[in-house]
C-alpha positions, 0 to 999 in steps of 0.5 A: 294329237292336240297342239303338240302334233296337229290340229285335226279336231274338226276332221275327227268330229266330222268323221263321228269319232270322239276328239282326244285331249292333248297329250299328257307330258310327264317329266323327271329332271335333276337340275342340280338345285342343291347347295352346300348349306341351308338357305343358299338355294333360296339366296341364289334364286333371288339373284342372277344365276346362270345355272338356275336360269339354264335349268329354267330354260330347259324346263321352258323348252320341254313344257311338262304338265307334271314335273318331278324335280330331284336334287332340289333343296327342301325347306320347311316353308317351301320358300325355295320351291315357291321362288323357283315356281315364280321363275318358271311362271315368268318363263311362261310356265304356270304350275299352280299345284306343288308338293314337297315334303321333308326328305331323308337326305340330311336328316340327323339320326344321332348315330354313327351310321358309318362307324367312323368314330364321328357323329353328325357327318353327312354319312350319319344322316338317314340319307347322305346330306350335310343339312336336313333337306339337302338334295330333296324332291319336289313335284310341280303340276298343272293339275291338282295333287293329292292325296300323297302317300309318303313312304319315306319313313319306311324302315329298310329292314321291313322290306320283304326280301331286303338286301340290307347288310348286317348292321348293329341292332341300334342302327337297323332299328332306325335305318330308313330305306329311302335315301331321299324319298318315296311318294305315291302322289295322286294327280287329278288329270281331268276326271282321271287319277294318275299315281306318280310314283316318285323317288330318287335313289342313292348311287350304288357306289361310294361304299366298301366291300359290304356294298351298302349303297349298291344294296340300298339302291336295289332295294329302293327300287324293289320297294315299288314291287310291293306298292304298285297301285291299282290305277294308272301310274308312272314311276319317275325319278333318278334311279341312279342305275344304268342297266348296262353300264353302272356298278349297281344291281339291275335285278329290281329294275328288270322286275319293274320292267315287267309292269311298265313300258320303257319308252326308250327316250333318246337324244341326239346329244347323247348319241353323239357323245363318244370317246374315253370311257363311253367307248367301252360302254355296252348300252345305247348312248342315245338313251343316256341321261347323265353327262359325266367326264369321259376320261374316267368312270362312269362316263355317261349313263342312263340314270333318270327314268319316266316309266308308265304302267303297261296299260297306258299308251305312250305317244312320244318320249325323249331326253332333252340333250340337243347335239349343238347350239344354244339349247345344248349349252343350256342343258350343259350349264344347268346340270350333269343330268338331262330332263326326260319326258314322256307323252301319254294318251290321256285319259286312258282307254278302258 
C-alpha cells in the first residue's frame, strides 16, 4: 500500500474502488537516552555522541509515524526532547507533535520505601531513579496528540485484584503503581482518533523473596485490563516481560492478548543470535528485542511490544535488528533494546 509497498493508486481508481492511505507505522523504542544526572542528556545531545547518533540512525531507517520512546530522561522544560527532535529533523524526520510528562521514575517520596535505613536513594523514589525524570518516556508524532489521560499517579493498592505485597500503611498510602508512567494519548490520524496506551514497566527482578518488582511488573500491565478505551487503540512500550523466558509473571500479558493482535515482529539479527544462555531459551529468538550478554542470564529476551487492538488490520511488523552490516552496528551501538514497529491499515474499517 502507498509508497511503502507499491504505487497502485491509478489501477485501484480505474477499477472503481476507493484508494487507501499509506500504512500507519507505530513504533516503540528504548534508545538508552538516560544519563546518570539531570541535564547530562541535554549536554550530550549538544555535542557529537556516537550512541545518540546511532539511535537517530535507527529511527531514520524505520521512519515511524508515531514513536514511543522509553528510557528517555524527562526535564521540566522539555529541552532534551526538543534537542532530540531537532536531530531527527536534520535526519529527515519531522515530528511536529510531541508529548512528555513527569514520570514516577526518580520522583522522591521522602520515605524509606525499601526499608534499608537510608532515605533519598534511587529505591526510595516512586519508580527507581536517582533524579526526577530519569528514564522517562516521550511520544513523537506526525499527527496531533491530545487529549492525554495520565494515570501515572494511580496508587498501586487501588488496582482491583492487585498483587502488591504487604507494605507498611504509610508506604501503601503513597506507593504508586507505575514505575515510569501510564498514558492514554489520543492521536488524531486524519479524521480518526487512535489511543496510544503507553507504558514502561519495572523489570521483574532486583528484589527479594517478596517479589515486589515481579508483582509490580504484572500489575503495571494488568492496569490496562481496567482501562481499555472504546475506540481503536495500540498498547506499546517496554513491558520488561518475555512470556517464555523471563522471570516475570506472564498472566496479565496473556489476558491482554485476548484484546489485541500480536503481530509477532521478527528480525534476522535476533534469529541469528545463538550461544550461551540463549541456547536454553524456549522462545523464538527471532522475536527478541533485548540484546544482553550471552554468558549469563537473562540473555536475549522479548520485552518491547506494539500490540494493536483486535479489530485493527496489521499489514506488516518487524524488529529493527539486522544480522550484519553498518545498520547492525548502529542498532548495537544505540541500545541493548531494538526498535519494534507495526504497520496498520488506516483508517480502520467499519
